[in-house]
One Martini backbone bead per residue (centre of mass of N, CA, C, O) as a GRO file, in nm:
protein
   65
    1MET     BB    1  -4.355   3.446   4.132
    2GLN     BB    2  -4.702   3.346   4.111
    3GLY     BB    3  -4.907   3.093   4.095
    4THR     BB    4  -5.245   3.009   3.993
    5GLY     BB    5  -5.332   2.718   3.850
    6ILE     BB    6  -5.362   2.827   3.547
    7PHE     BB    7  -5.395   2.631   3.254
    8ILE     BB    8  -5.313   2.566   2.936
    9THR     BB    9  -5.286   2.427   2.661
   10GLU     BB   10  -5.052   2.305   2.457
   11GLU     BB   11  -5.177   2.404   2.195
   12GLU     BB   12  -5.205   2.705   2.293
   13ARG     BB   13  -4.907   2.752   2.368
   14LYS     BB   14  -4.796   2.703   2.079
   15GLY     BB   15  -4.970   2.934   1.944
   16VAL     BB   16  -4.834   3.171   2.106
   17GLU     BB   17  -4.544   3.115   2.036
   18ILE     BB   18  -4.568   3.153   1.733
   19GLU     BB   19  -4.678   3.445   1.752
   20TYR     BB   20  -4.414   3.548   1.885
   21GLN     BB   21  -4.208   3.462   1.668
   22CYS     BB   22  -4.377   3.639   1.435
   23SER     BB   23  -4.417   3.933   1.525
   24GLY     BB   24  -4.159   4.066   1.341
   25MET     BB   25  -4.322   3.999   1.097
   26PHE     BB   26  -4.390   4.070   0.750
   27LEU     BB   27  -4.594   4.122   0.498
   28SER     BB   28  -4.695   4.214   0.226
   29GLY     BB   29  -4.811   4.550   0.293
   30GLY     BB   30  -4.739   4.539   0.626
   31MET     BB   31  -4.851   4.290   0.755
   32ARG     BB   32  -4.873   4.127   1.033
   33MET     BB   33  -4.836   3.804   1.152
   34GLY     BB   34  -4.806   3.832   1.457
   35ASN     BB   35  -5.035   3.834   1.779
   36PRO     BB   36  -4.992   3.777   2.098
   37GLU     BB   37  -5.185   3.966   2.244
   38GLU     BB   38  -5.446   3.852   2.122
   39ALA     BB   39  -5.411   3.555   2.208
   40VAL     BB   40  -5.411   3.616   2.518
   41ALA     BB   41  -5.682   3.765   2.536
   42LYS     BB   42  -5.855   3.504   2.462
   43LEU     BB   43  -5.745   3.339   2.719
   44VAL     BB   44  -5.855   3.537   2.929
   45ASP     BB   45  -6.154   3.499   2.847
   46LYS     BB   46  -6.157   3.198   2.896
   47TYR     BB   47  -5.990   3.169   3.207
   48LYS     BB   48  -5.999   3.394   3.414
   49PRO     BB   49  -5.760   3.544   3.542
   50PRO     BB   50  -5.620   3.734   3.744
   51GLN     BB   51  -5.550   4.037   3.783
   52GLY     BB   52  -5.215   4.090   3.643
   53SER     BB   53  -5.160   3.860   3.483
   54GLY     BB   54  -4.929   3.614   3.325
   55LEU     BB   55  -4.780   3.436   3.068
   56ASN     BB   56  -4.615   3.119   3.077
   57LEU     BB   57  -4.460   2.962   2.800
   58LYS     BB   58  -4.334   2.717   2.936
   59THR     BB   59  -4.600   2.620   3.124
   60GLY     BB   60  -4.899   2.767   3.076
   61GLU     BB   61  -4.913   2.971   3.318
   62PHE     BB   62  -5.057   3.189   3.528
   63MET     BB   63  -4.903   3.479   3.661
   64LEU     BB   64  -4.797   3.652   3.934
   65PRO     BB   65  -4.597   3.915   4.084
   0.00000   0.00000   0.00000
């Protein structure tokens, strides 16, 4: 994997990590608690990383395969 040099803030990284950890949990009524896909999509819109990159949750950097 190759780094892009595009990093999100530590606060944003922790927010995505929390979304990821809660993604398998459901509230009463069947509503999903966490949605990491939506959180990362918002960050992609904000930071505009290269097409096909993914987010490394340990470092907060967008990575290319």
